[in-house]
N, C-alpha and C positions, 0 to 999 in steps of 0.2 A: 318320713321326716327325721333328720338326724339332729341330735342335741348339739352337734358341732356348729350348727347354724347360729347358736347362741354362745356357746362356750368359746368359740374362736373369734368372737366379736366383742371382747371385753377389755382389750388392752387400754382403752381410754379411761377405764375405771380402776386402774392398778393402785392408785393412791386414794383411798376413800376419804382421808382427812383433807386432802387438797380439793377433792370434788365437793365435799361438804362446805368447805370454806368459800369456794367459788359461788355456790348457789344458795347459801344460807339466808341471804338478804331478799331472795325472791319470794313473794307471798301472794301473788295474784291468784294462782291456782288454789292455794289454801283458803283464801277468802271466798272464792267461788264455792268450794266444797262446804265450807262452814255455813254459807247462806243457804245452800241446798238442803242441808240437814236441819237447819232452822232450830238448833238447840235440842232436837229430839234425840235423846241418848239411845243408841242402838248398836248392834253388832254389824261392823262394816268390814269390807275386804279391800286392801290396797294391793294392786299388782305392781311389780317392779318398784318396790318401796325404797330401794337404795339405802341411804343412811338415815332414813326415818324423818326426813324434813317435814313431811305432812303427818305421818303416823303418830309421832310423838306429841305434837301439839293437840291433835284430835283426841288422843288418849287422855291428855291432861283435862280436856273438856268433858270427860266422862263417857266417851264412846269406847266400846270394846273393839279394838282394832286387831285384825288379822292381816299381817303384812308378809308378802312373799317376794323373793328375789332369787335369781339364779346365781348371783355373785356372792359367795360366802364372805369375802372380805368386806364388802359394803354392809352386809347384814350383821356381821360381827361388830362393826363400828356402831351400827344402829342400836344393837343390844347394849353396848357399853353406855351409850348416851341415855337409853331408857333406864338402865340400872342406876346410873348416877342420879337420876331424878326420882327413883323409887317407883317407876311406872311398870305396870304389867302389860306389855305389848306382846301379842302372840306372833313371833317371828319365825319363819321357816324357809330354808333353802328349797325352792321348788321351781320347776319349769312351768310357766304359766299356761302352756298348752296341755298340761297334764296335772291340773290342780287336784290336790287331795287334802281338803280341809274338813274339820268336823262340823261345819255349820253351813247353812244356807242363809243368804242375806237378802235384804231389800235393796242393798246398795253396794256396788263394786265400782272402783275408780282406778284410773291409771294416768299419771301425768308425766311431764318431762319428755314428751314426744316418744315415749317408750314403745308406742305402737309401731314405730319405724324399725324396730328390731326384728319384727316378724317379716322376713325377707321374701317369702314365697307365698303363693296362693294357698298352698297346703298348710303352712304354719298359721296364716291368718284364719283359715277355716277352723283349725284345731283350737286356736285361742277362743273364738266365739263359742264353739261347742263346749269348751272347758268352763267358760264363764256361765253358760246356761245351766250347767250342772250344779252351780253354787248360787244361782240367783232365783229368788222366788218369782212366781208369776206376777207381772206388772212391776217387777223390780227394775231399778235404773242402773245403767252402765254408762259412765261418763269417762271420756278419754280425749286426748289431743294428739294431733299429728301435724307436721308442717304441710302447708299448702304448696303443691308443686307449681311454681311459677316458671314457665319454660324459658323465658328470657334470661333468668338467672341460672338455671340448671344447665342449659346447653353450652355454656361457655366454661371451659376448664379454668379454674381460678388458682393462682399461685400468689401467696402473700407472705411477707416476713414480719416477725415481731421479736421483741426481746422480753424474756421472762426471768425473774429471779426466783429460784426454788431452793429452799434451805440455804440461803446465803450465796448460792452459786448462780452466776449469770449465764443464761442460755440464749443463743440465737436460734430462733425457730422458723423453719420454712414449712408452710402449710400448703398442701396441694389437694384440691377438690375436683374430682372427675365424675361426671354423670354418664351412665349407660342407659340410653332411652329404651333399649330392648328389654332389659331386666328391671328398669325403673329404680336402679340402685345408684346412690351417690357414695363414692369411696373417698373418705377424707383421711389423708396421711400427713402426719407431722414428723419432721426430723429435728431433733434437739441436739445442739452442739455447744459444748463449753470447752474450756481449756483442758479439761480432764477426761471428757467422755463424749460419745455420740450414741444416740439411740433413737428409735422410731416407735410410734404407736399409730394405730389406724382404727377406723370404724366404717362399717357399711350401713346405710340407711335406706329403707324402702320408701318411695313416694307413691301415695295412693291418691287417685283423682276423685273429685267429689261424687260424680255419678257412679264410679266404681265402688266407692264407699257405700253409697245408697243401696246398690244392688247387693253388696255383701251383707248389710244389715237385714234386708228383706229375705235373703236366702236363708238366714239363720234364725228367723222368727222375731226380729226386732223391728220396732218402728222408730223412725227418727223424730224425736220430740222437738229438737232444736239444733241448728248448726250455727255456731258463733264464729266470729273472726278472731276472737281472743278470749282469754279468761276474764277480761273486763266486760264481756258480753257485747262487744261491738258487732254490728251486723256483718255477716260473712259476705265478702266481695272477691272479685277475681284477683285483686292484689293483696288480699289478706295474708299475713305471714302464717297464720295458723288456722286449723279447723278444730274447733272444740265441739265435740260430738256428745249430745245428750240423747242416748238411746234407751228404749224401754222394751222389756221382754213382753211379747204379746200373750 
């Protein structure tokens, strides 16, 4: 498995400030995690923690948070935010398939559909093995991933929008193409203004529910619950998300 699988798939995160601004108002996953922890202060691990949207408020509540991400720019911004609030959040640039943290925890979590960045069976397997090395027996691993709805994925989609970035108006053309053989969706955006044109792209792996169940079993996890959203809606065929609560046997 090559680290290029991850490092070559980060152009959508080039501006951590913009990313943070876009998602700062989303709290459903944070509320789910808070309810799961039930106020019991403990050492917890966040994978793909990004700009610290969850890690920082959880640290404020008294949890000892170890956050890892492969994108140093996102992590540097998370550190700036934590420092500005006088918080000690343990942040490190790491590949989630090769975790090297000084603790084992009862709880590891990953949100923002980050599971879709593990594009191959090999990297998915490596993720679960890495998680197991840092999770205590009967510990919980909670993560989300988009539900593959074939009627939406099998049609290539092109749509346009207008964005204002740093006072500059951009016309954006977005193209999404799904490859059913690799189960990868490639999303490419072309940004054009009066001064410049540039592109960014991302590839996302879609994993099916029974495929996910077998993956958990293979690596010694039991599926405690599968939700259709962070609001704990029942999972259904048309659910946008799969929120997975797994437990190490």
